[in-house]
C-alpha positions as CSV (number, residue, x, y, z in Angstrom):
1,M,-9.8,3.8,6.3
2,T,-7.9,7.2,5.7
3,D,-7.7,10.8,6.6
4,D,-9.5,13.9,6.5
5,Q,-7.4,16.1,3.7
6,P,-8.3,16.8,0.1
7,R,-6.1,13.5,-0.8
8,H,-8.4,11.3,1.4
9,N,-11.6,13.1,0.2
10,H,-10.9,12.4,-3.5
11,M,-10.4,8.7,-3.0
12,L,-13.7,8.4,-0.9
13,K,-15.3,10.2,-3.9
14,S,-13.9,8.1,-6.5
15,I,-14.8,5.2,-4.5
16,A,-18.2,5.9,-3.5
17,E,-19.1,6.9,-7.5
18,Q,-18.8,3.3,-8.1
19,F,-19.0,1.4,-4.9
20,D,-21.6,1.2,-2.0
21,L,-19.6,2.5,1.1
22,A,-20.5,0.5,4.1
23,A,-18.8,3.0,6.5
24,V,-15.5,6.0,6.8
25,F,-13.4,5.1,9.8
26,S,-11.8,8.6,9.8
27,Q,-8.2,9.0,11.5
28,P,-6.7,12.4,11.2
29,K,-3.0,12.7,11.1
30,S,-1.5,13.0,14.8
31,A,1.4,15.6,15.2
32,K,3.9,13.0,15.7
33,R,2.9,11.8,12.0
34,H,3.2,15.4,10.4
35,A,6.7,16.1,9.8
36,G,6.0,19.9,9.8
37,K,4.6,20.1,12.8
38,R,7.0,17.2,14.6
39,A,9.7,19.4,13.2
40,L,8.4,22.4,15.4
41,E,7.3,20.7,18.0
42,L,10.7,19.4,18.5
43,Q,12.5,22.4,17.6
44,Q,14.6,20.1,15.3
45,P,17.5,22.4,13.3
46,G,15.8,24.2,10.3
47,A,12.2,23.3,11.7
48,K,10.4,26.3,10.1
49,E,11.8,25.2,6.7
50,I,10.9,22.0,6.8
51,A,7.3,23.0,7.8
52,E,7.2,25.6,5.0
53,N,8.3,22.4,2.5
54,I,5.3,20.5,3.9
55,Q,2.9,23.6,3.2
56,G,4.0,23.6,-0.2
57,F,2.8,20.0,-0.9
58,E,-0.5,21.2,0.9
59,E,-0.6,24.0,-1.7
60,A,0.0,21.5,-4.5
61,E,-2.8,19.3,-3.4
62,R,-5.3,22.5,-2.8
63,R,-4.4,23.6,-6.0
64,I,-4.6,19.9,-8.3
65,L,-7.7,18.8,-6.2
66,P,-9.4,22.1,-5.7
67,A,-13.2,19.9,-5.3
68,S,-11.5,17.2,-2.8
69,S,-10.4,20.8,-1.1
70,A,-13.8,21.9,-0.3
71,G,-14.8,18.8,2.4
72,R,-15.6,15.2,2.3
73,R,-18.5,14.4,0.2
74,L,-20.5,11.4,0.5
75,P,-24.0,9.8,0.0
76,G,-26.2,10.5,3.1
77,N,-26.4,8.0,4.2
78,V,-22.9,6.6,4.7
79,P,-21.5,6.8,8.3
80,V,-18.4,8.3,9.2
81,I,-16.8,7.2,12.3
82,T,-13.8,9.3,13.5
83,V,-11.1,7.6,15.0
84,P,-8.5,9.2,17.2
85,P,-4.8,9.0,16.6
86,G,-3.7,5.2,17.6
87,R,-6.7,4.0,18.3
88,M,-7.6,2.3,14.8
89,N,-7.1,-1.4,16.2
90,D,-9.3,-0.9,19.6
91,P,-11.8,-3.7,20.2
92,E,-14.7,-1.5,19.5
93,K,-13.4,-0.3,15.9
94,I,-12.6,-4.1,14.9
95,Q,-16.3,-5.2,16.4
96,K,-18.0,-2.2,13.7
97,V,-15.7,-4.1,10.9
98,R,-17.3,-7.2,12.0
99,E,-20.7,-6.2,12.0
100,L,-20.3,-4.0,8.8
101,N,-18.2,-7.0,7.4
102,P,-17.9,-5.2,4.3
103,D,-16.2,-6.8,1.0
104,C,-12.7,-5.4,1.4
105,I,-11.5,-2.3,3.1
106,A,-9.8,0.6,1.1
107,V,-7.0,2.3,3.1
108,F,-4.6,5.4,2.8
109,G,-3.1,7.7,5.2
110,T,-4.1,6.2,8.6
111,G,-1.6,5.3,11.1
112,L,-0.6,1.6,11.6
113,I,-3.0,-1.1,11.3
114,K,-2.4,-3.9,13.4
115,E,-2.6,-8.3,13.2
116,E,-6.2,-7.5,15.4
117,L,-7.6,-6.2,12.0
118,L,-5.2,-7.9,9.7
119,G,-6.0,-11.1,10.7
120,M,-9.6,-10.5,9.7
121,D,-10.9,-12.3,6.6
122,I,-11.2,-9.7,5.0
123,K,-8.8,-8.1,2.0
124,F,-7.2,-4.6,3.1
125,I,-6.3,-2.5,0.0
126,N,-3.7,-0.2,0.7
127,I,-2.3,2.8,-1.4
128,H,1.3,4.0,-0.6
129,L,3.1,7.0,-1.9
130,G,6.2,5.6,-3.2
131,L,7.2,2.4,-5.5
132,S,7.6,-0.7,-3.5
133,P,9.9,-2.0,-2.8
134,W,12.1,0.6,-3.7
135,Y,10.9,3.1,-1.6
136,R,9.0,1.6,1.2
137,G,7.9,3.9,4.4
138,T,8.2,7.5,4.5
139,G,8.6,10.5,1.8
140,G,8.3,8.2,-1.0
141,S,8.2,11.1,-3.5
142,F,11.5,12.6,-1.8
143,W,14.1,9.6,-1.4
144,P,14.1,9.1,-5.2
145,F,15.0,12.8,-5.9
146,Y,17.6,12.8,-3.0
147,N,19.0,9.5,-4.4
148,N,19.2,11.1,-7.6
149,E,16.7,8.6,-9.3
150,P,13.3,10.7,-9.8
151,E,12.4,8.3,-12.2
152,Y,11.2,5.7,-9.0
153,V,8.7,8.3,-8.1
154,G,5.2,6.6,-8.6
155,V,2.4,4.7,-6.4
156,T,1.6,1.3,-5.2
157,V,-1.7,-0.4,-4.7
158,F,-1.2,-3.2,-2.4
159,Y,-2.8,-5.9,-0.3
160,L,-1.7,-4.7,3.6
161,D,0.2,-6.9,5.7
162,L,2.1,-6.8,9.2
163,G,5.1,-5.3,7.2
164,I,5.5,-1.8,6.1
165,D,4.6,-1.8,2.4
166,S,5.6,-5.1,1.8
167,G,2.3,-6.6,0.9
168,P,1.5,-8.4,-2.4
169,I,1.7,-5.4,-5.5
170,I,-1.4,-5.3,-7.3
171,H,-0.9,-2.1,-9.6
172,Q,1.4,0.5,-9.7
173,S,2.7,3.8,-11.6
174,L,5.2,5.8,-12.1
175,V,4.6,9.6,-12.2
176,D,5.0,11.8,-15.7
177,F,6.7,15.2,-14.2
178,E,6.1,17.7,-16.6
179,D,7.7,21.3,-17.1
180,G,7.3,23.8,-13.9
181,D,6.5,20.4,-11.8
182,W,8.6,19.8,-8.7
183,I,8.7,17.1,-6.3
184,H,5.5,18.0,-4.5
185,D,3.0,17.9,-7.8
186,G,4.4,14.7,-8.7
187,S,3.5,13.6,-5.1
188,V,-0.2,14.5,-5.8
189,K,0.1,13.0,-9.7
190,A,0.6,9.6,-8.0
191,I,-1.6,10.1,-5.5
192,L,-4.4,10.5,-8.4
193,A,-3.1,7.6,-10.3
194,G,-3.2,5.4,-6.8
195,V,-6.7,6.4,-6.2
196,D,-7.6,5.6,-9.9
197,Q,-5.4,2.4,-9.6
198,Q,-7.3,1.5,-6.2
199,V,-10.5,2.0,-7.3
200,K,-9.8,-0.2,-10.4
201,A,-8.3,-3.2,-7.9
202,I,-11.7,-2.8,-5.8
203,G,-13.8,-3.9,-8.9
204,E,-11.3,-6.6,-10.2
205,L,-11.5,-8.2,-6.9
206,A,-15.3,-7.9,-6.7
207,D,-15.7,-9.8,-10.2
208,G,-12.7,-12.2,-9.4
209,T,-9.7,-11.3,-11.8
210,I,-8.1,-9.4,-9.3
211,Q,-3.8,-10.8,-9.6
212,S,-1.0,-9.7,-7.1
213,H,2.9,-10.2,-7.0
214,E,5.2,-10.7,-3.8
215,Q,7.5,-8.3,-3.2
216,D,11.4,-9.0,-3.6
217,L,11.8,-7.6,0.2
218,S,16.1,-7.9,-0.7
219,I,15.8,-4.7,-2.8
220,G,15.0,-1.1,-2.0
221,S,15.3,0.3,1.3
222,T,12.6,1.2,4.0
223,F,12.1,4.8,5.2
224,Y,11.6,6.6,8.7
225,A,10.5,9.8,9.8
226,K,13.9,9.9,11.6
227,D,15.8,9.8,8.4
228,F,14.8,13.2,7.3
229,D,16.1,16.5,8.5
230,I,17.1,19.7,7.1
231,G,20.4,18.8,5.3
232,E,18.6,16.3,3.1
233,L,15.8,19.0,1.8
234,R,18.4,21.5,1.3
235,Q,20.8,19.1,-0.9
236,V,17.4,18.4,-2.5
237,K,16.2,21.8,-3.2
238,E,19.7,22.8,-4.3
239,T,20.5,20.0,-6.8
240,W,16.5,19.6,-8.4
241,G,16.4,23.6,-9.6
242,V,14.2,24.4,-12.7
243,E,17.3,23.5,-14.9
244,R,17.8,20.3,-13.4
245,M,14.7,19.0,-13.7
246,R,13.9,19.9,-17.4
247,E,17.1,17.9,-18.3
248,Y,15.1,15.2,-16.2
249,I,11.9,15.4,-17.7
250,A,13.6,15.3,-21.7
251,Q,15.0,11.7,-20.3
252,Q,12.2,10.6,-18.2
253,D,10.4,8.1,-20.8
254,R,14.1,6.4,-21.2
255,L,14.5,6.0,-17.6
256,K,11.4,4.8,-16.4
257,S,11.6,2.3,-19.1
258,K,14.3,0.3,-17.2
259,I,12.4,-0.3,-14.1
260,D,10.6,-3.7,-13.6
261,Y,7.8,-2.5,-12.2
262,V,4.0,-3.8,-11.5
263,R,1.6,-2.0,-14.1
C-alpha cells in the first residue's frame, strides 16, 4: 500500500526484486496531505515559499532516484489497484485484501489505515520518515533541524497500529549527511535506508527471525501538518546554512552515538 511518487516506486521495485507481489494498492496523495498544495489552496502566509520548499524535496528525490522517477516498474502480472484519497478502508478494499490473503502488507506513504484493515490477521510493516518515538507524525526530517538536533534525522520501520507512528519498532537508521547536503537530501537518504530495512523486515518475518520493540511514548512528540508554517521554515533556512551544516557534519558521528535507537 503506497503512493506513486519516485520514492514509492523505489520501494515497490526493491520489494519485487526479492518477493512476489500479490497486488499494489496505489493511493495518490490528496491536496490536503501535500504541504505545498495545501498552503497555496488555503492562501497561507508564505504559501509560495512553502510550495517551493516542497518542490526542493521533489527535485532531490528525482536527482537521487532517477530510475524510479521514470515511473513504476513491476512484473507484468501484478495488479495495481488505484485507491482514491481517503478510501483505503472501504469495504471493497478490505474484501480484496482478504481474497489476496498476503503474508504481510508493506506500507509507505498512504493515508490513514484504520481498524477495519489493521484488525485483520496480517502484519502491516510501515516506513515512517522520522525517528520514533522522538519524531512522530509529519515533517520527521524538518523538526529535528528546527529543534537544532539534526542527529535525530532518520527513519523507522515498524508494525502499524492504531496510533500515529507508535507501533512496535523493527528497525531504524540515522542519516549520514555529507558536504553539500541539506534537509531534503537527508530525507531521501532516510527513505533509501527505510526501504532497505523494510525489505529486510519482510524477509525476517518470512523466516521467523523478526524482532520488534515497544515504543516509549512518554518521550518525543507527534507533529501535525498544522504545526508547520512559514515562520518555522524561515527560521530553519536562516539557521541551517552551508557553514552551520558543515559544523554539524564534522561532529555528527559523536552526536548520533548518544541516541539509543533500534538498529
